[in-house]
N, C-alpha and C positions, 0 to 999 in steps of 0.2 A: 636628522636635520631639525633645528629649532627655528621658529619664525617669530618676528617681533614687529610691532608697529612703532616707528621711531620718529620723534620730532627732531628734525635736522636744524641745527643752529647756524647762524644767528637769525635766520629769516623765518623760523617756525614752520618750515615745510614738513609735511608728513609723508611717510612712505613705508613700504614693507621691506624688511631686510631679513636675511637668514644667517645662521652661524651654527657650527658644530658645538660651540660652547654654550653654556647655560648662563643667562643673565636674569636679573630681577628688574621689576618696574622701578624706574628712577635712576638706573645705572647710566653713567656717562660713557659713551662708546665712540670709537673712531670708525667711520663707515666710508664705503665707496659711494659718494653722492653724485648729483648731477653735474657738479662743478669740480670733480676730482675728490681728493681725500677731504672729508669734512667731519665735524663733530656732531653728535646727536645724543638725545636722551631717550631711553626706553620708555615709551608711553604705555604699552601693554604687551602682554604675551599672547600670541595668536595660536589657537588650537588647531586650525584647519591646515590642510596640505594644499599647496598651490599647484594647479595643473600646468600653468604657463610659468615654469620655474625660472626661465631666462629673464623674465621681467623683474624678478626679485633680486635686489642688490645685496652685497655682502657686508657683514659687520667684520671689520678687520681685527679689532681687539677692544678690550676694556681700556678706557682712557686713563693715562697715568697722571700724576700730579703735574708733571711738566706740560703735558698736553692741555690740561685745564688752565694752568697759569698762562700758557701761551694765548689762549682765547681771551683771557682777561686783559692781557697786555694789548692785544690787537683791538679789543673793544675800546679801550681808553684812547688809543691812538686814533681810531676811527672817529671818535667824538670830537677830537681836536680838528680833524680834517673837515668834519661836517660844519663846525663853527667857521672855519676858514672859507668854506664854500659859500656860506650865507653872506659873509662879509664881501667876498669878491662879487657875488651876484648883485648885491646892492650897489657896488661901485659901477658895475656894468649896466645897471638899471634893468635887470631882468626880473620879471614878475614870476618868481618861483617859490614854492613852499617846500623846504627840505625836510625829509622824514627820517632818514636813517643812512648811515654809511657802514659798510661791512667789508672786511678783508676776506680773501680766500684763505685756505689753510696755511699755505706757505708764505703769505704776506706779499706776494708778488703783484697782486691786483686788488684794487679797492673799487667797489661799486657804490655810487651815491644815488639814492632814490629820492624822487621829488614828484610833486603834483603841480599842475599849472593849467590855466584856462587856455586851451588851444596849444598849438605847436610852438616850441621854443628853439631858437637857434643858439645853442650853447657851445658852439665850437671855440669861441674866444675864451669862454669860462674854463673849458677843459685845458686849454693851453696855459692859462694862468695858474690853475691848480697844479698841473704837471711840473711847472717851474719850481714850485715849492715842495713838491713830494717827489723826490728823486728816486730812481730805480724802482718805481712802482707804476704799473699801468692803471690809468684812471678811466672809469666808465660812468656815465650819467644815464640813469634809466627813469623814464617817466611812467608813472603808474596811475590807475584810476582811483576813485574814491573808496571802492571796496578793498582793493589791495593796500591802500594807505592804512586802513584800520587794521588789516591783517598784520602789517609790519609793526605798527605801534602798539596794538592791543587796546582794549577798552572794556568798559562794563556796559552790558546791554540793559534794556528796559526790564528784563526779567530779574535783574540783580546779580547775574552771573557774568563771568568773562565771556566775551563774544565767541561764538562757535568757530569763526574763521581762524582764531588764534589758538584754540584748544584742541580741535580734532578734525576740522574740515581740511582735506588736502586740496580739493578743487572746489571753487565756488560755482554752484549751478546757476543757470539762468532762471530768474523768477519773473513771472508775468502777472499782469493784472487779472488775467483769466483765472489763475490759481486762487487769487483772493476772492473773486466773485463766486467761483464754484464752491468755495467753503462757506459761503453765506456771510462773509465778513463785510463790514462797512468800509467804504473807500475813504477812510479818514487818514490822511498822511501821517499824523502824529501817532497813530496806533499801529500802522502797518510798515513804517519805515524804521530802519536800523540807525545806528550811530553814523554810518557812512552816508545816510541820506537816501539810500536805495531801498527797495523792498526787502523786508526781512528774509534772511536765508531760511529761517525755520518755517516759512510758508510752504516750503517744498516737502517738509517731513510727513505731514498727514495728507498731502494732496492725493496720493494714489488711492487712499481710502475713500475720499470724497468723490473722486473720479469714478471709482467702481460703483458707488452708491447711485450716481446719476441715472444709470440704466434701469434701476429698480424703482425710482421715484417719478412721479409726474413732473412736468415742467411748470415753472412759475407762470401763472395766467392761464394754464390749461383749465378748461371747463369739464368737470367730471361728475359722475353720479356717485353718491354716497348713500348710506342707509337712511339719511334724512331727506335727501333730494339732490337737486343739481346745485353745484357750487363752483366757485373759482379758486384755484390754488394760489395762496398768497405767500406761503413760507414752507420751506422744507426743513425738517428737524432730523438730520441724518443720524445723530447720536442717539436719538430716542426712537428711531425707526417709525417716524410719524411725520405728518404734514398738517398745515393749517388751511382750512377752507373757509371762504366767506360766501354766505348765501345772499340772495337778492334782498332779503329783509334786513341785511346788515349784521346778522348773527355770525360769529366766528366759531368754528369747531375744530378741535384737533382730532385727526383721524389716523389710526394706526395703519401700517401697511397691510397687516393681516385682515383688518376690516375691509379695506379697499379691495383686496384680492378676492375676498368672499363675494363682494358685489359683482366684480368682473367675472368670476367663475359662474355665478348664477345667470348672468346675461348670456354667456356662451353655452350654458347647459341646454 
């Protein structure tokens, strides 16, 4: 059995899939998705074997030209319906920002994604859209700011495409505590992403900093060093050191090894 990490279109969801066939990175495939038969692109080949195999969905086949052209046709039609939805929402005076419209594989349902401040009563809007889109089930789905960026895509402050559209399957909860524990300044322009929320990448190195905390003194701790008694004012986790300020105002960088030697001598 071969395993693959697949970007499922058109909403850029990621998931693990298996197949007896051999595929290459970038191949367009037909998969058993969360919403029935869907299309996807092989993002990477997975070398590991999954213990919980029932959670890994199947790749049905390599996508044909007809399959790919079908996607393109549905995407063009979805754009037209998205424009129609914007126009109807204006007529109904609904404060909604429309993001994307996407058909399911067989074209029997279209989902229209939007953001709004607070809850929106869009029942009348659905009725009006349905009148113009016959033989198609219409769903409106409100998403938050993070999911909005995932749907549309964007370039992050790092200069690369944002993580949520390239490889993140689920968006983790990011807290201010993660930022503080990494010694970063709480500057909104530096720690916020395109979505206006805390950067997802704040979670990548957090386990390292969390593990370091148990080895370092706390900020404002009064400790003994080879020079004397001082107060900890900064931890430098990547350098395995911290900065101490003494009563005379002098600052000194102390390595963990130096500090441990002082502590060992005290307990000897």
